[in-house]
N, CA, C and O atoms as a printed pandas DataFrame, in Angstrom:
     atom_number atom_name residue_name chain_id  residue_number  x_coord  y_coord  z_coord
0              1         N          UNK        A               1    6.834  -12.199    6.816
1              2        CA          UNK        A               1    6.845  -10.578    5.817
2              3         C          UNK        A               1    7.807   -9.972    4.550
3              4         O          UNK        A               1    8.795   -9.298    4.844
4              5         N          UNK        A               2    7.571  -10.162    3.554
5              6        CA          UNK        A               2    8.505  -10.035    3.015
6              7         C          UNK        A               2    8.831   -8.003    2.469
7              8         O          UNK        A               2    8.459   -7.337    3.435
8              9         N          UNK        A               3    9.133   -7.455    1.809
9             10        CA          UNK        A               3    8.752   -6.114    1.865
10            11         C          UNK        A               3    8.465   -5.817    1.426
11            12         O          UNK        A               3    8.244   -4.648    1.745
12            13         N          UNK        A               4    8.009   -6.175    0.144
13            14        CA          UNK        A               4    7.151   -5.521   -0.645
14            15         C          UNK        A               4    5.481   -5.515    0.167
15            16         O          UNK        A               4    4.842   -4.492   -0.078
16            17         N          UNK        A               5    4.903   -6.362    0.910
17            18        CA          UNK        A               5    4.709   -5.882    1.928
18            19         C          UNK        A               5    4.736   -4.837    2.956
19            20         O          UNK        A               5    3.954   -3.886    2.973
20            21         N          UNK        A               6    5.848   -5.091    3.979
21            22        CA          UNK        A               6    5.454   -3.909    4.863
22            23         C          UNK        A               6    5.643   -2.195    3.949
23            24         O          UNK        A               6    5.415   -1.154    4.566
24            25         N          UNK        A               7    6.193   -2.181    2.063
25            26        CA          UNK        A               7    6.373   -0.829    1.808
26            27         C          UNK        A               7    4.525   -0.837    1.457
27            28         O          UNK        A               7    4.226    0.288    1.057
28            29         N          UNK        A               8    3.823   -1.363    1.484
29            30        CA          UNK        A               8    2.780   -1.152    1.591
30            31         C          UNK        A               8    1.383   -0.735    2.314
31            32         O          UNK        A               8    0.305   -0.236    1.987
32            33         N          UNK        A               9    1.973   -1.188    3.394
33            34        CA          UNK        A               9    1.476   -1.060    4.588
34            35         C          UNK        A               9    1.955    0.083    5.684
35            36         O          UNK        A               9    1.457    0.531    6.717
36            37         N          UNK        A              10    3.148    0.326    4.956
37            38        CA          UNK        A              10    4.256    2.221    5.287
38            39         C          UNK        A              10    3.201    3.395    4.167
39            40         O          UNK        A              10    3.002    4.568    4.484
40            41         N          UNK        A              11    2.882    3.031    3.429
41            42        CA          UNK        A              11    1.968    3.828    2.188
42            43         C          UNK        A              11    0.500    3.879    2.486
43            44         O          UNK        A              11   -0.188    4.807    2.062
44            45         N          UNK        A              12   -0.020    2.856    3.241
45            46        CA          UNK        A              12   -1.209    2.852    3.519
46            47         C          UNK        A              12   -1.273    4.290    4.907
47            48         O          UNK        A              12   -1.975    5.293    5.034
48            49         N          UNK        A              13   -0.163    3.685    5.711
49            50        CA          UNK        A              13   -0.443    4.290    6.540
50            51         C          UNK        A              13   -0.146    5.760    6.645
51            52         O          UNK        A              13   -0.585    6.439    7.573
52            53         N          UNK        A              14    0.614    6.248    5.668
53            54        CA          UNK        A              14    1.260    7.234    5.440
54            55         C          UNK        A              14    0.004    7.962    4.388
55            56         O          UNK        A              14    0.266    9.103    4.006
56            57         N          UNK        A              15   -1.103    7.454    3.996
57            58        CA          UNK        A              15   -1.846    8.162    3.097
58            59         C          UNK        A              15   -3.116    8.817    4.588
59            60         O          UNK        A              15   -3.415    9.952    4.960
60            61         N          UNK        A              16   -3.623    7.154    5.142
61            62        CA          UNK        A              16   -3.995    7.268    6.430
62            63         C          UNK        A              16   -3.915    8.474    7.440
63            64         O          UNK        A              16   -4.838    8.917    8.123
64            65         N          UNK        A              17   -2.661    8.890    7.388
65            66        CA          UNK        A              17   -2.157   10.250    7.922
66            67         C          UNK        A              17   -2.867   11.195    7.766
67            68         O          UNK        A              17   -3.796   11.637    8.443
68            69         N          UNK        A              18   -1.937   11.850    5.875
69            70        CA          UNK        A              18   -2.017   12.566    5.512
70            71         C          UNK        A              18   -3.717   13.159    5.463
71            72         O          UNK        A              18   -4.374   14.147    5.790
72            73         N          UNK        A              19   -3.858   12.035    4.924
73            74        CA          UNK        A              19   -5.978   12.620    5.069
74            75         C          UNK        A              19   -6.426   13.210    5.470
75            76         O          UNK        A              19   -6.841   14.333    5.186
76            77         N          UNK        A              20   -6.523   11.729    7.388
77            78        CA          UNK        A              20   -7.190   12.745    8.421
78            79         C          UNK        A              20   -6.920   13.389    9.094
79            80         O          UNK        A              20   -7.699   13.957    9.859
80            81         N          UNK        A              21   -5.353   13.583    9.045
81            82        CA          UNK        A              21   -4.679   14.892    9.647
82            83         C          UNK        A              21   -4.202   16.171    9.258
83            84         O          UNK        A              21   -3.583   17.085    9.804
84            85         N          UNK        A              22   -4.787   15.895    7.911
85            86        CA          UNK        A              22   -3.759   17.652    6.727
86            87         C          UNK        A              22   -5.436   17.195    5.799
87            88         O          UNK        A              22   -6.198   16.229    5.768
88            89         N          UNK        A              23   -5.371   18.145    5.354
89            90        CA          UNK        A              23   -6.218   19.030    4.066
90            91         C          UNK        A              23   -5.521   18.442    3.126
91            92         O          UNK        A              23   -4.845   19.270    2.515
92            93         N          UNK        A              24   -5.266   16.268    2.357
93            94        CA          UNK        A              24   -5.109   16.036    2.015
94            95         C          UNK        A              24   -4.636   16.643    0.499
95            96         O          UNK        A              24   -5.647   17.341    0.414
96            97         N          UNK        A              25   -3.893   16.952   -0.807
97            98        CA          UNK        A              25   -4.606   17.131   -1.850
98            99         C          UNK        A              25   -4.746   15.730   -2.772
99           100         O          UNK        A              25   -4.446   14.607   -2.364
100          101         N          UNK        A              26   -5.375   16.117   -4.376
101          102        CA          UNK        A              26   -5.755   14.603   -4.678
102          103         C          UNK        A              26   -4.596   13.879   -5.314
103          104         O          UNK        A              26   -4.961   13.083   -6.179
104          105         N          UNK        A              27   -3.215   13.948   -5.100
105          106        CA          UNK        A              27   -2.784   13.143   -5.479
106          107         C          UNK        A              27   -1.659   12.563   -4.188
107          108         O          UNK        A              27   -0.503   12.155   -4.073
108          109         N          UNK        A              28   -2.486   12.753   -3.622
109          110        CA          UNK        A              28   -2.051   12.373   -2.334
110          111         C          UNK        A              28   -2.848   10.680   -2.022
111          112         O          UNK        A              28   -2.525    9.685   -1.373
112          113         N          UNK        A              29   -3.689   10.959   -2.644
113          114        CA          UNK        A              29   -4.718    9.585   -2.534
114          115         C          UNK        A              29   -4.083    8.334   -3.606
115          116         O          UNK        A              29   -4.380    7.147   -3.469
116          117         N          UNK        A              30   -3.124    8.878   -4.725
117          118        CA          UNK        A              30   -2.643    7.523   -5.262
118          119         C          UNK        A              30   -1.912    6.727   -3.956
119          120         O          UNK        A              30   -1.837    5.506   -4.096
120          121         N          UNK        A              31   -1.456    7.201   -2.909
121          122        CA          UNK        A              31   -0.585    6.136   -1.588
122          123         C          UNK        A              31   -1.670    5.302   -1.625
123          124         O          UNK        A              31   -1.307    4.140   -1.811
124          125         N          UNK        A              32   -3.413    5.486   -1.476
125          126        CA          UNK        A              32   -4.457    4.701   -1.166
126          127         C          UNK        A              32   -4.063    3.452   -2.697
127          128         O          UNK        A              32   -4.040    2.224   -2.618
128          129         N          UNK        A              33   -3.887    4.030   -3.549
129          130        CA          UNK        A              33   -4.156    3.099   -5.095
130          131         C          UNK        A              33   -2.545    2.307   -5.052
131          132         O          UNK        A              33   -2.303    1.171   -4.643
132          133         N          UNK        A              34   -1.858    3.027   -5.451
133          134        CA          UNK        A              34   -0.796    1.844   -5.256
134          135         C          UNK        A              34    0.009    1.425   -3.875
135          136         O          UNK        A              34    1.096    0.871   -4.038
136          137         N          UNK        A              35   -0.575    1.712   -2.177
137          138        CA          UNK        A              35   -0.927    0.345   -1.779
138          139         C          UNK        A              35   -1.430   -0.433   -1.253
139          140         O          UNK        A              35   -1.021   -1.114   -0.312
140          141         N          UNK        A              36   -2.863   -0.461   -2.036
141          142        CA          UNK        A              36   -3.512   -1.573   -2.137
142          143         C          UNK        A              36   -3.029   -2.232   -2.731
143          144         O          UNK        A              36   -2.649   -3.277   -2.202
144          145         N          UNK        A              37   -2.735   -1.982   -4.324
145          146        CA          UNK        A              37   -2.662   -2.620   -5.215
146          147         C          UNK        A              37   -1.298   -3.774   -4.724
147          148         O          UNK        A              37   -1.368   -4.974   -4.457
148          149         N          UNK        A              38   -0.172   -2.897   -4.744
149          150        CA          UNK        A              38    1.382   -3.699   -3.831
150          151         C          UNK        A              38    0.843   -5.088   -2.464
151          152         O          UNK        A              38    1.206   -6.252   -2.294
152          153         N          UNK        A              39    0.038   -4.360   -1.878
153          154        CA          UNK        A              39   -0.485   -5.306   -1.166
154          155         C          UNK        A              39   -1.490   -6.651   -1.238
155          156         O          UNK        A              39   -1.688   -7.399   -0.281
156          157         N          UNK        A              40   -2.016   -6.787   -2.427
157          158        CA          UNK        A              40   -2.861   -7.477   -2.985
158          159         C          UNK        A              40   -1.792   -8.631   -4.059
159          160         O          UNK        A              40   -1.898   -9.857   -4.100
160          161         N          UNK        A              41   -0.962   -7.907   -4.713
161          162        CA          UNK        A              41    0.042   -8.008   -5.507
162          163         C          UNK        A              41    0.809   -9.432   -4.976
163          164         O          UNK        A              41    0.530  -10.599   -5.253
164          165         N          UNK        A              42    2.035   -8.810   -3.984
165          166        CA          UNK        A              42    2.605   -9.561   -3.101
166          167         C          UNK        A              42    2.086  -10.832   -2.192
167          168         O          UNK        A              42    2.782  -11.832   -2.013
168          169         N          UNK        A              43    0.416  -10.610   -1.497
169          170        CA          UNK        A              43    0.205  -11.520   -1.217
170          171         C          UNK        A              43   -0.114  -12.955   -1.846
171          172         O          UNK        A              43   -0.056  -14.112   -1.429
172          173         N          UNK        A              44   -0.614  -12.112   -3.487
173          174        CA          UNK        A              44   -1.033  -13.711   -4.366
174          175         C          UNK        A              44    0.418  -13.849   -4.797
175          176         O          UNK        A              44    0.698  -14.930   -5.315
176          177         N          UNK        A              45    1.266  -13.071   -4.695
177          178        CA          UNK        A              45    2.507  -13.699   -5.282
178          179         C          UNK        A              45    3.144  -14.971   -4.508
179          180         O          UNK        A              45    3.365  -16.085   -4.984
180          181         N          UNK        A              46    3.405  -14.470   -3.061
181          182        CA          UNK        A              46    3.493  -15.317   -1.723
182          183         C          UNK        A              46    2.352  -16.310   -1.420
183          184         O          UNK        A              46    2.191  -16.821   -0.312
184          185         N          UNK        A              47    1.359  -16.603   -2.796
185          186        CA          UNK        A              47    0.603  -17.666   -2.608
186          187         C          UNK        A              47    0.598  -18.614   -3.894
187          188         O          UNK        A              47    0.431  -19.833   -3.940
188          189         N          UNK        A              48    0.791  -17.851   -4.757
189          190        CA          UNK        A              48    1.144  -19.248   -5.507
190          191         C          UNK        A              48    2.523  -19.847   -6.026
191          192         O          UNK        A              48    3.532  -19.147   -6.120
192          193         N          UNK        A              49    2.485  -21.375   -6.400
193          194        CA          UNK        A              49    2.955  -22.477   -6.531
194          195         C          UNK        A              49    4.273  -21.816   -6.780
195          196         O          UNK        A              49    4.240  -20.652   -7.181
196          197         N          UNK        A              50    5.739  -22.554   -6.547
197          198        CA          UNK        A              50    6.631  -22.017   -7.373
198          199         C          UNK        A              50    6.838  -23.159   -8.116
199          200         O          UNK        A              50    6.587  -24.303   -7.738
200          201         N          UNK        A              51    7.422  -22.745   -9.458
201          202        CA          UNK        A              51    7.536  -23.152  -11.144
202          203         C          UNK        A              51    8.965  -24.434  -10.916
203          204         O          UNK        A              51    9.421  -25.030  -11.892
């Protein structure tokens, strides 16, 4: 696992905690967007052939 995937998972966990345990304001949902984007991006980059 690289640092990007770990950061993405941390963002998703933080989003889940803030959303389900507290009344999260709208900007907290940016963590969901950024976390999913970062996770997909890092998985695609890891699977791409090296040049």
